[in-house]
Each structure stands twice: as C-alpha cells, then as structure tokens.
C-alpha positions in Angstrom: -8.9 -1.5 9.3 -7.7 -3.4 6.0 -4.5 -2.3 4.5 -3.0 -4.0 1.3 -0.2 -3.0 -0.4 0.3 -4.2 -4.1 4.1 -4.2 -5.0 6.5 -5.8 -7.6 9.8 -7.2 -7.4 12.8 -5.1 -7.1 11.0 -2.1 -6.1 12.6 0.4 -3.6 9.4 2.6 -2.9 7.7 -1.0 -2.3 10.1 -1.9 0.2 10.2 1.6 1.9 6.3 1.7 2.2 6.2 -1.9 3.9 9.3 -0.9 6.3 7.4 2.4 7.1 4.1 0.6 7.8 5.7 -2.0 9.9 7.7 0.5 11.9 4.6 2.3 12.7 2.7 -1.1 14.0 0.3 -1.0 11.2 -0.9 -4.7 9.7 -1.0 -5.0 6.1 -1.3 -7.8 3.7 1.1 -8.0 0.3 0.0 -8.7 -3.1 2.8 -9.6 -5.8 1.6 -7.9 -8.7 4.1 -9.7 -10.9 2.0 -12.9 -10.3 -1.6 -11.1 -10.8 -1.2 -9.7 -14.2 -5.2 -8.9 -14.2 -4.6 -6.8 -11.0 -2.3 -4.6 -13.0 -4.8 -4.1 -15.8 -7.5 -3.1 -13.2 -5.2 -0.6 -11.5 -3.9 0.8 -14.8 -7.7 1.6 -15.8 -8.0 3.4 -12.5 -5.0 5.5 -13.1 -2.5 4.3 -11.1 0.8 4.4 -12.9 3.7 3.2 -10.1 3.9 0.8 -7.3 3.5 0.2 -4.8 -0.3 0.8 -4.8 -1.7 0.8 -1.1 -5.4 0.3 -0.6 -7.3 1.1 2.7 -10.8 1.4 3.8 -10.3 5.2 4.0 -8.1 5.6 0.7 -5.6 4.4 -1.8 -2.5 5.9 -3.3 0.3 4.9 -5.4 4.1 5.5 -4.8 6.1 6.0 -1.5 4.0 8.3 0.4 5.2 9.3 4.1 2.2 11.5 4.4 -0.1 8.7 3.7 1.7 6.3 5.5 1.5 8.3 8.5 -2.0 9.1 8.1 -2.9 5.4 7.7 -1.2 4.5 10.8 -3.0 7.3 12.7 -6.3 5.9 11.3 -5.4 2.3 12.2 -4.4 3.1 16.0 -7.8 4.9 16.4 -9.8 1.9 14.9 -7.7 -0.6 17.2 -7.8 1.6 20.3 
C-alpha cells in the first residue's frame, strides 16, 4: 500500500502524524510542500486547507487524524500479510 505524507516545516500535526504512522509500522514517503509550491496549488484546488495531507491508495485527508491513521495501519497490515 502506498502512503504519502505531505508536510511543511514547523508543523506539530505533521510530526504527530509521522510519529503515529511509524509507531504503527506503516511505511510512508514524505514530501515537503515548501519545496513543491505547485503541489500546494493542487491541494488547495482539491479543498485541502491544512497539513499534513495524507494520501493512500484508499483515502486522503488533512490534519492530524488518529482515526484515519489507525485505519491506514489496519489496511497496511492486511495488504502486507
């Protein structure tokens, strides 16, 4: 399962999301939005207004969402089993 976390610097919610994904054993890629301004425009056009933005094969969301992180970990464990 592919998981990408789009972050910005000095973002406590971003750090919390990455920490929780790591704790639950989910492999993920990190993209720093401050060095990808065109990606910011894309996400704003899609209605995302805060970071982190997490994109998986199954869903996408923004902000620190422990419920979605847990669901992603469960899906990841099922795919990797």
